[in-house]
NUKE-456463 format. One line per field, with one value per residue: residue number from 1; x, z, y of N, C-alpha, C, O in turn. Coordinates in pm, whole numbers, m for minus. Layout:
<pts>
k	[NUM, ...]
npx	[X, ...]
npz	[Z, ...]
npy	[Y, ...]
capx	[X, ...]
capz	[Z, ...]
capy	[Y, ...]
cpx	[X, ...]
cpz	[Z, ...]
cpy	[Y, ...]
opx	[X, ...]
opz	[Z, ...]
opy	[Y, ...]
</pts>
This chain:
<pts>
k	[1, 2, 3, 4, 5, 6, 7, 8, 9, 10, 11, 12, 13, 14, 15, 16, 17, 18, 19, 20, 21, 22, 23, 24, 25, 26, 27, 28, 29, 30, 31, 32, 33, 34, 35, 36, 37, 38, 39, 40, 41, 42, 43, 44, 45, 46, 47, 48, 49, 50, 51, 52, 53, 54, 55, 56, 57, 58, 59, 60, 61, 62, 63, 64, 65, 66, 67, 68, 69, 70, 71, 72, 73, 74, 75, 76, 77, 78, 79, 80, 81, 82, 83, 84, 85, 86, 87, 88, 89, 90, 91, 92, 93, 94, 95, 96, 97, 98, 99, 100, 101, 102, 103, 104, 105, 106, 107, 108, 109, 110, 111, 112, 113, 114, 115, 116, 117, 118, 119, 120, 121, 122, 123, 124, 125, 126, 127, 128, 129, 130, 131, 132, 133, 134, 135, 136, 137, 138, 139, 140, 141, 142, 143, 144, 145, 146, 147, 148, 149, 150, 151, 152, 153, 154, 155, 156, 157, 158, 159, 160, 161, 162]
npx	[11533, 11454, 11248, 11399, 11546, 11339, 11251, 11479, 11485, 11238, 11285, 11494, 11362, 11180, 11353, 11476, 11260, 11219, 11434, 11376, 11205, 10960, 10780, 10525, 10439, 10286, 10384, 10327, 10289, 10474, 10675, 10644, 10516, 10212, 9884, 9880, 9815, 9831, 9982, 9804, 9950, 10129, 9959, 9860, 10100, 10162, 9942, 9991, 10210, 10093, 10036, 9850, 9686, 9772, 9914, 10212, 10568, 10885, 11162, 11486, 11541, 11713, 11954, 12203, 12277, 12306, 12417, 12493, 12523, 12416, 12108, 12028, 11817, 11787, 11625, 11553, 11653, 11604, 11714, 11594, 11554, 11382, 11340, 11209, 10977, 10732, 10422, 10466, 10720, 11059, 11269, 11530, 11465, 11494, 11393, 11293, 11271, 11162, 11263, 11122, 11211, 11129, 11008, 10876, 10780, 10800, 10912, 10865, 10845, 10831, 10803, 10852, 10925, 11027, 11305, 11429, 11662, 11802, 11760, 11519, 11266, 10993, 10694, 10573, 10388, 10436, 10459, 10668, 10680, 10777, 10873, 10692, 10489, 10519, 10718, 10871, 11079, 11384, 11425, 11564, 11637, 11732, 11556, 11473, 11627, 11615, 11660, 11601, 11462, 11540, 11708, 11569, 11242, 10900, 10743, 10450, 10217, 10028, 9727, 9703, 9879, 9857]
npz	[13936, 13676, 13632, 13625, 13388, 13203, 13235, 13143, 12873, 12785, 12829, 12647, 12401, 12410, 12402, 12155, 11986, 12027, 11893, 11625, 11528, 11434, 11591, 11671, 11420, 11229, 11050, 10725, 10577, 10363, 10453, 10430, 10563, 10757, 10787, 10949, 11183, 11141, 11367, 11571, 11639, 11429, 11211, 11290, 11283, 11010, 10903, 11006, 10850, 10607, 10464, 10312, 10322, 10045, 9910, 9721, 9655, 9489, 9572, 9702, 9760, 9942, 10111, 10186, 9996, 9756, 9426, 9416, 9228, 9119, 9250, 9560, 9824, 10166, 10438, 10704, 10866, 10701, 10537, 10371, 10135, 10056, 9723, 9621, 9729, 9976, 10062, 10306, 10358, 10291, 10001, 10047, 10304, 10546, 10556, 10763, 10814, 10754, 10579, 10419, 10264, 10228, 10110, 9877, 9559, 9573, 9733, 10043, 10176, 10446, 10576, 10885, 11016, 10991, 10935, 10955, 10746, 10898, 11156, 11394, 11451, 11345, 11364, 11098, 10827, 10560, 10242, 10006, 9658, 9339, 9051, 8864, 9016, 9167, 9366, 9253, 9275, 9107, 8890, 9041, 9287, 9615, 9908, 10153, 10040, 9800, 9474, 9308, 9048, 9053, 9229, 9285, 9374, 9471, 9743, 9921, 10119, 10385, 10564, 10699, 10712, 10473]
npy	[3516, 3439, 3629, 3863, 3828, 3833, 4099, 4234, 4153, 4259, 4535, 4571, 4521, 4733, 4962, 4916, 4957, 5230, 5339, 5302, 5494, 5448, 5306, 5075, 5006, 4771, 4484, 4353, 4024, 4029, 4190, 4463, 4776, 4789, 4947, 5271, 5521, 5876, 6085, 6325, 6557, 6575, 6620, 6869, 7021, 7002, 7136, 7391, 7461, 7490, 7259, 7011, 6688, 6489, 6684, 6738, 6716, 6744, 6535, 6440, 6119, 5977, 6131, 6033, 5854, 5973, 5990, 5728, 5433, 5123, 5260, 5165, 5058, 4977, 4803, 5021, 5335, 5657, 5954, 6215, 6491, 6795, 6898, 7103, 7356, 7269, 7337, 7579, 7494, 7520, 7444, 7207, 7140, 6890, 6548, 6286, 5939, 5603, 5308, 5029, 4745, 4489, 4163, 4152, 4300, 4574, 4881, 5047, 5372, 5583, 5904, 6065, 6294, 6638, 6855, 7174, 7355, 7547, 7468, 7336, 7104, 6903, 6706, 6497, 6354, 6156, 5989, 5818, 5840, 5719, 5908, 5821, 5724, 5487, 5258, 5042, 4758, 4681, 4398, 4104, 4206, 4134, 3995, 4242, 4436, 4692, 4769, 5054, 5265, 5541, 5806, 6027, 6140, 6170, 6323, 6264, 6420, 6280, 6184, 5956, 5648, 5401]
capx	[11629, 11377, 11179, 11499, 11575, 11223, 11256, 11588, 11441, 11134, 11348, 11567, 11265, 11127, 11451, 11495, 11146, 11239, 11535, 11332, 11130, 10833, 10725, 10383, 10409, 10273, 10436, 10253, 10373, 10582, 10774, 10611, 10436, 10067, 9824, 9927, 9756, 9920, 9951, 9738, 10048, 10186, 9858, 9860, 10222, 10148, 9844, 10063, 10300, 10016, 10043, 9729, 9702, 9768, 10014, 10334, 10687, 11000, 11260, 11598, 11489, 11809, 12072, 12326, 12306, 12308, 12530, 12515, 12468, 12271, 12049, 11967, 11766, 11775, 11542, 11616, 11626, 11633, 11718, 11573, 11544, 11294, 11405, 11125, 10894, 10610, 10353, 10562, 10851, 11149, 11358, 11640, 11416, 11526, 11284, 11345, 11173, 11203, 11250, 11096, 11232, 11047, 11041, 10794, 10832, 10805, 10973, 10781, 10920, 10747, 10873, 10782, 10975, 11098, 11401, 11464, 11806, 11862, 11717, 11376, 11216, 10848, 10638, 10526, 10345, 10447, 10505, 10748, 10642, 10871, 10812, 10580, 10386, 10542, 10857, 10898, 11218, 11435, 11434, 11685, 11661, 11710, 11469, 11532, 11702, 11543, 11724, 11493, 11501, 11593, 11733, 11471, 11104, 10796, 10684, 10310, 10167, 9914, 9664, 9719, 9957, 9772]
capz	[13827, 13552, 13619, 13586, 13246, 13127, 13237, 13056, 12735, 12757, 12817, 12521, 12293, 12421, 12354, 12011, 11923, 12030, 11795, 11487, 11486, 11376, 11678, 11652, 11282, 11206, 10919, 10647, 10551, 10268, 10517, 10417, 10679, 10749, 10813, 11068, 11195, 11149, 11495, 11565, 11641, 11294, 11129, 11330, 11231, 10865, 10880, 11035, 10737, 10484, 10392, 10322, 10266, 9899, 9855, 9681, 9618, 9448, 9678, 9693, 9850, 10048, 10104, 10210, 9883, 9632, 9339, 9416, 9113, 9115, 9371, 9638, 9956, 10259, 10555, 10805, 10863, 10578, 10544, 10239, 10137, 9955, 9609, 9595, 9845, 10005, 10147, 10347, 10382, 10180, 9946, 10134, 10432, 10558, 10589, 10831, 10820, 10754, 10456, 10426, 10132, 10227, 10023, 9756, 9441, 9592, 9853, 10109, 10253, 10519, 10650, 11009, 11078, 10907, 11004, 10871, 10726, 11006, 11285, 11418, 11416, 11356, 11313, 10959, 10771, 10416, 10176, 9886, 9530, 9233, 8966, 8790, 9109, 9246, 9404, 9216, 9277, 8982, 8899, 9103, 9420, 9719, 10018, 10243, 9960, 9680, 9374, 9240, 8926, 9060, 9361, 9300, 9380, 9514, 9874, 9929, 10255, 10409, 10695, 10757, 10627, 10435]
capy	[3519, 3435, 3758, 3962, 3808, 3880, 4245, 4278, 4133, 4357, 4666, 4573, 4537, 4869, 5058, 4896, 5022, 5375, 5376, 5290, 5611, 5404, 5204, 5053, 4972, 4628, 4446, 4254, 3905, 4057, 4276, 4605, 4820, 4792, 5078, 5341, 5655, 5992, 6150, 6456, 6665, 6586, 6686, 7010, 7084, 7012, 7243, 7516, 7490, 7500, 7132, 6930, 6553, 6487, 6776, 6670, 6794, 6665, 6509, 6347, 6016, 5947, 6219, 5959, 5766, 6051, 5956, 5584, 5362, 5145, 5317, 5058, 5094, 4865, 4828, 5105, 5479, 5730, 6100, 6274, 6637, 6855, 6962, 7221, 7388, 7193, 7434, 7682, 7433, 7554, 7342, 7167, 7089, 6748, 6457, 6167, 5833, 5463, 5231, 4887, 4687, 4368, 4051, 4162, 4368, 4719, 4939, 5148, 5471, 5677, 6009, 6097, 6417, 6734, 6941, 7288, 7373, 7629, 7417, 7318, 6972, 6895, 6581, 6502, 6226, 6155, 5867, 5844, 5782, 5750, 6010, 5762, 5685, 5366, 5232, 4905, 4711, 4624, 4252, 4052, 4265, 4033, 4039, 4341, 4534, 4729, 4855, 5124, 5334, 5677, 5865, 6135, 6094, 6265, 6296, 6300, 6433, 6193, 6196, 5823, 5558, 5288]
cpx	[11555, 11306, 11276, 11532, 11460, 11222, 11363, 11547, 11335, 11191, 11425, 11475, 11210, 11226, 11483, 11382, 11161, 11335, 11487, 11261, 10995, 10773, 10576, 10344, 10401, 10322, 10346, 10343, 10488, 10687, 10750, 10518, 10286, 10016, 9875, 9864, 9865, 9885, 9891, 9839, 10117, 10087, 9850, 9981, 10211, 10051, 9909, 10150, 10227, 10020, 9915, 9758, 9682, 9867, 10143, 10446, 10797, 11101, 11380, 11565, 11583, 11936, 12203, 12364, 12307, 12434, 12559, 12451, 12509, 12222, 11974, 11928, 11753, 11681, 11618, 11584, 11667, 11627, 11707, 11573, 11452, 11378, 11330, 11039, 10775, 10533, 10452, 10700, 10942, 11221, 11474, 11595, 11444, 11405, 11345, 11236, 11235, 11173, 11216, 11111, 11158, 11096, 10963, 10862, 10840, 10875, 10872, 10870, 10819, 10837, 10786, 10821, 11039, 11194, 11440, 11615, 11873, 11815, 11566, 11328, 11065, 10801, 10577, 10479, 10348, 10497, 10580, 10690, 10757, 10803, 10698, 10476, 10409, 10689, 10888, 11047, 11257, 11442, 11567, 11718, 11635, 11615, 11543, 11612, 11619, 11626, 11609, 11550, 11577, 11609, 11635, 11330, 11013, 10752, 10540, 10268, 10042, 9855, 9664, 9802, 9872, 9851]
cpz	[13691, 13528, 13576, 13438, 13159, 13121, 13143, 12910, 12698, 12742, 12686, 12402, 12292, 12362, 12206, 11935, 11921, 11922, 11651, 11438, 11429, 11459, 11654, 11510, 11271, 11065, 10855, 10624, 10454, 10324, 10500, 10531, 10651, 10776, 10945, 11069, 11193, 11279, 11478, 11564, 11505, 11201, 11160, 11273, 11080, 10829, 10901, 10917, 10604, 10399, 10419, 10270, 10115, 9835, 9827, 9651, 9576, 9560, 9626, 9799, 9968, 10027, 10111, 10095, 9750, 9553, 9333, 9291, 9122, 9250, 9445, 9775, 10039, 10372, 10655, 10790, 10731, 10606, 10402, 10248, 10025, 9847, 9571, 9719, 9853, 10105, 10178, 10379, 10264, 10124, 10043, 10275, 10434, 10605, 10650, 10843, 10817, 10619, 10493, 10285, 10119, 10134, 9892, 9646, 9456, 9723, 9911, 10189, 10314, 10590, 10768, 11070, 10972, 10995, 10907, 10858, 10839, 11144, 11298, 11364, 11438, 11306, 11176, 10920, 10620, 10364, 10049, 9768, 9433, 9141, 8882, 8884, 9188, 9283, 9377, 9222, 9137, 8999, 8959, 9238, 9526, 9827, 10110, 10173, 9836, 9591, 9299, 9131, 8950, 9204, 9389, 9300, 9418, 9653, 9868, 10074, 10270, 10546, 10768, 10659, 10599, 10378]
cpy	[3524, 3569, 3867, 3951, 3859, 4032, 4298, 4265, 4236, 4498, 4678, 4593, 4679, 4970, 5039, 4965, 5172, 5419, 5371, 5414, 5576, 5294, 5194, 5021, 4821, 4598, 4340, 4133, 3931, 4152, 4424, 4646, 4817, 4932, 5139, 5480, 5761, 6063, 6290, 6570, 6682, 6655, 6834, 7083, 7103, 7125, 7380, 7558, 7492, 7374, 7054, 6789, 6556, 6583, 6700, 6768, 6697, 6653, 6431, 6242, 5990, 6028, 6141, 5867, 5839, 6016, 5807, 5523, 5215, 5196, 5206, 5109, 4967, 4904, 4915, 5251, 5544, 5881, 6153, 6425, 6684, 6920, 7089, 7242, 7294, 7277, 7545, 7624, 7465, 7431, 7324, 7133, 6939, 6670, 6330, 6063, 5696, 5399, 5086, 4831, 4555, 4260, 4053, 4242, 4520, 4754, 5038, 5242, 5567, 5777, 6052, 6231, 6506, 6813, 7051, 7301, 7452, 7587, 7411, 7185, 6968, 6759, 6601, 6363, 6234, 6022, 5906, 5769, 5808, 5851, 5954, 5700, 5558, 5354, 5085, 4876, 4665, 4472, 4209, 4113, 4158, 4085, 4137, 4448, 4565, 4819, 4921, 5213, 5463, 5723, 5979, 6076, 6207, 6226, 6345, 6304, 6347, 6221, 6063, 5742, 5436, 5175]
opx	[11590, 11304, 11239, 11544, 11482, 11196, 11341, 11572, 11342, 11151, 11422, 11504, 11194, 11187, 11514, 11406, 11122, 11319, 11550, 11256, 10922, 10720, 10509, 10225, 10498, 10303, 10296, 10464, 10591, 10780, 10828, 10449, 10241, 10095, 9907, 9861, 9977, 9768, 9923, 9817, 10158, 10126, 9836, 9968, 10247, 10075, 9885, 10163, 10291, 10009, 9877, 9844, 9588, 9901, 10180, 10423, 10802, 11124, 11374, 11562, 11537, 12016, 12302, 12472, 12308, 12544, 12641, 12340, 12628, 12287, 11870, 11997, 11712, 11661, 11733, 11499, 11753, 11547, 11799, 11589, 11444, 11476, 11383, 11031, 10723, 10573, 10515, 10789, 10906, 11234, 11511, 11679, 11420, 11324, 11438, 11122, 11344, 11074, 11273, 11034, 11128, 11209, 10981, 10984, 10881, 10895, 10801, 10960, 10735, 10934, 10665, 10758, 11099, 11168, 11478, 11688, 11989, 11828, 11494, 11347, 11014, 10862, 10533, 10527, 10273, 10570, 10559, 10656, 10826, 10683, 10614, 10385, 10325, 10773, 10927, 11130, 11174, 11462, 11671, 11818, 11528, 11595, 11661, 11662, 11559, 11659, 11528, 11672, 11671, 11532, 11620, 11303, 11044, 10726, 10512, 10280, 9959, 9922, 9628, 9797, 9820, 9795]
opz	[13604, 13415, 13499, 13369, 13055, 13016, 13071, 12831, 12590, 12653, 12621, 12313, 12185, 12281, 12137, 11831, 11824, 11865, 11564, 11317, 11382, 11405, 11621, 11481, 11299, 10973, 10923, 10649, 10461, 10253, 10551, 10589, 10539, 10786, 11039, 10966, 11238, 11299, 11384, 11496, 11470, 11120, 11070, 11221, 11028, 10735, 10825, 10888, 10499, 10276, 10534, 10185, 10064, 9717, 9901, 9625, 9622, 9635, 9522, 9918, 10082, 9938, 10048, 10096, 9644, 9608, 9252, 9253, 9134, 9353, 9399, 9835, 9988, 10400, 10687, 10710, 10659, 10687, 10321, 10356, 9918, 9876, 9498, 9805, 9752, 10221, 10088, 10421, 10149, 10191, 10115, 10359, 10335, 10683, 10594, 10877, 10869, 10553, 10586, 10196, 10007, 10085, 9806, 9640, 9362, 9811, 9836, 10260, 10245, 10656, 10754, 11165, 10876, 11113, 10792, 10949, 10872, 11240, 11221, 11246, 11537, 11215, 11142, 10976, 10559, 10433, 9993, 9777, 9444, 9156, 8834, 8838, 9271, 9235, 9467, 9181, 9060, 9110, 8933, 9299, 9528, 9838, 10141, 10237, 9776, 9629, 9235, 9122, 8875, 9291, 9503, 9234, 9400, 9680, 9816, 10146, 10179, 10635, 10885, 10538, 10692, 10341]
opy	[3604, 3618, 3956, 4052, 3920, 4089, 4396, 4356, 4295, 4572, 4783, 4673, 4738, 5054, 5136, 5025, 5237, 5527, 5430, 5438, 5663, 5197, 5292, 5009, 4751, 4677, 4251, 4141, 3862, 4192, 4505, 4562, 4838, 5027, 5067, 5548, 5737, 6099, 6362, 6671, 6793, 6740, 6917, 7194, 7209, 7200, 7473, 7677, 7495, 7381, 7033, 6771, 6617, 6566, 6609, 6886, 6583, 6748, 6367, 6275, 5983, 6000, 6179, 5808, 5777, 6012, 5764, 5558, 5187, 5176, 5159, 5191, 4863, 5022, 4886, 5289, 5493, 5928, 6137, 6481, 6625, 6990, 7173, 7154, 7247, 7288, 7600, 7698, 7440, 7328, 7417, 7099, 6870, 6719, 6274, 6094, 5673, 5431, 5029, 4866, 4512, 4263, 3967, 4252, 4589, 4670, 5105, 5197, 5624, 5739, 6073, 6277, 6456, 6835, 7025, 7263, 7426, 7663, 7475, 7154, 7021, 6702, 6711, 6264, 6309, 5951, 6013, 5651, 5910, 5875, 6030, 5632, 5523, 5431, 5012, 4956, 4616, 4423, 4270, 4075, 4099, 4206, 4117, 4541, 4475, 4932, 4853, 5234, 5493, 5683, 6022, 5976, 6325, 6108, 6453, 6205, 6340, 6274, 6056, 5763, 5373, 5072]
</pts>
């Protein structure tokens, strides 16, 4: 009976990890993600599309919160979109990833996948920066929630998440 319960708990944890899209991410004490390697298949896909680590493009950080005021982000999945081309990726390419609002003064957003407007999914590694280079929370943001300055930002392609 005890072994069955343990299996059920382990399976539950396994399937919860699959749903996050970011399994294997260790969290720092402030709730933000720790270092993470960019998978080789993502680096290959980015190379195919003419994207090198350090390349940037303007984005709408979260398609589902466009027009929201104030602009707040919570821990969980995110769907953004390119506002301009990134390598051979056209504007309006969708970006899928995860938000960590943590308990500190900044928000972290990592994108792990791109989807073309007319179909096709590919792995990707990118981080979000605000237009001035950071994602600082506005004062008074509670833990796990980040009110940030703008719905628009910059995605930067990376070869590893630091």
